[in-house]
C-alpha positions as CSV (number, residue, x, y, z in Angstrom):
1,M,0.0,0.0,0.0
2,S,1.4,3.4,-0.9
3,L,1.7,6.5,1.3
4,N,-0.5,9.6,0.9
5,K,0.3,13.3,0.9
6,H,-0.6,13.8,4.5
7,E,1.5,10.8,5.8
8,V,4.5,12.1,3.8
9,E,4.1,15.7,5.0
10,Q,3.9,14.5,8.6
11,Y,7.1,12.4,8.2
12,I,9.0,15.2,6.6
13,K,8.2,17.5,9.6
14,K,9.9,14.9,11.9
15,Y,12.7,14.3,9.4
16,V,13.6,18.0,9.2
17,K,13.7,18.3,13.0
18,D,16.0,15.3,13.2
19,Y,18.4,16.6,10.5
20,S,18.7,20.4,10.8
21,I,20.4,20.8,7.4
22,N,17.0,20.1,5.8
23,K,15.6,23.4,7.1
24,H,17.4,25.0,4.1
25,L,15.3,22.9,1.7
26,H,11.8,23.3,0.5
27,F,9.6,20.2,0.2
28,K,6.8,19.9,-2.4
29,V,4.6,16.9,-1.9
30,R,1.7,15.6,-4.1
31,D,-0.1,12.3,-4.2
32,T,0.8,11.6,-7.8
33,G,3.5,12.5,-10.4
34,A,0.8,14.1,-12.6
35,E,-0.2,16.4,-9.7
36,L,3.4,17.3,-9.1
37,Y,4.6,17.7,-12.7
38,G,1.5,17.9,-14.8
39,E,-0.2,15.5,-17.1
40,D,2.3,16.2,-19.9
41,A,5.3,15.2,-17.8
42,S,7.4,12.2,-18.9
43,E,6.7,8.8,-17.3
44,K,10.1,9.1,-15.6
45,Y,8.9,12.0,-13.6
46,K,5.5,10.5,-12.9
47,M,7.0,7.3,-11.6
48,S,9.7,8.9,-9.5
49,K,9.6,8.7,-5.7
50,A,11.4,11.9,-5.1
51,A,13.6,14.4,-7.0
52,Y,16.0,17.2,-6.1
53,K,15.6,20.6,-7.9
54,P,18.4,23.0,-7.2
55,Y,17.6,26.7,-6.7
56,H,18.6,29.5,-4.4
57,S,16.3,31.9,-2.6
58,E,18.0,34.4,-0.2
59,V,14.6,35.7,0.8
60,E,13.4,32.3,2.0
61,G,16.9,31.1,3.0
62,R,16.4,27.9,1.0
63,Y,18.8,26.2,-1.3
64,G,16.9,23.5,-3.1
65,R,13.6,21.8,-3.4
66,I,12.8,18.1,-2.8
67,D,9.7,17.0,-4.8
68,V,8.0,13.9,-3.4
69,V,5.4,11.7,-5.1
70,A,3.6,10.2,-2.1
71,N,1.9,7.4,-3.9
72,N,5.2,6.1,-5.3
73,N,6.6,5.5,-1.8
74,Y,5.3,2.3,-0.2
75,S,6.4,2.7,3.4
76,L,8.1,5.2,5.7
77,L,11.3,3.3,5.3
78,D,10.9,3.6,1.5
79,L,10.3,7.4,1.9
80,R,13.3,7.8,4.2
81,R,15.5,6.1,1.6
82,S,14.1,8.4,-1.1
83,L,14.8,11.5,1.0
84,N,18.3,10.4,2.0
85,H,19.1,9.7,-1.7
86,E,17.9,13.1,-2.8
87,I,19.4,15.1,0.1
88,I,22.7,13.3,0.7
89,G,23.2,12.0,-2.8
90,H,22.7,15.4,-4.4
């Protein structure tokens, strides 16, 4: 069974508290890839679990965005692995 947007958002709140570097990132969560990237997005984006989008905003104090497709993550462990990959790996 896949996660939903609310479950992912709740987990991310805890995850950011546990790893303070994440406070410099913006998180965008949607249930499906189509909701996140639009109906015309490639299947690669629609099927992804998470993606890192670099940007810089001095006003917000943020240095990147993590997009999360809730329904493509099947457990909190799966979500954690996705977040770790995007944040640590990129």
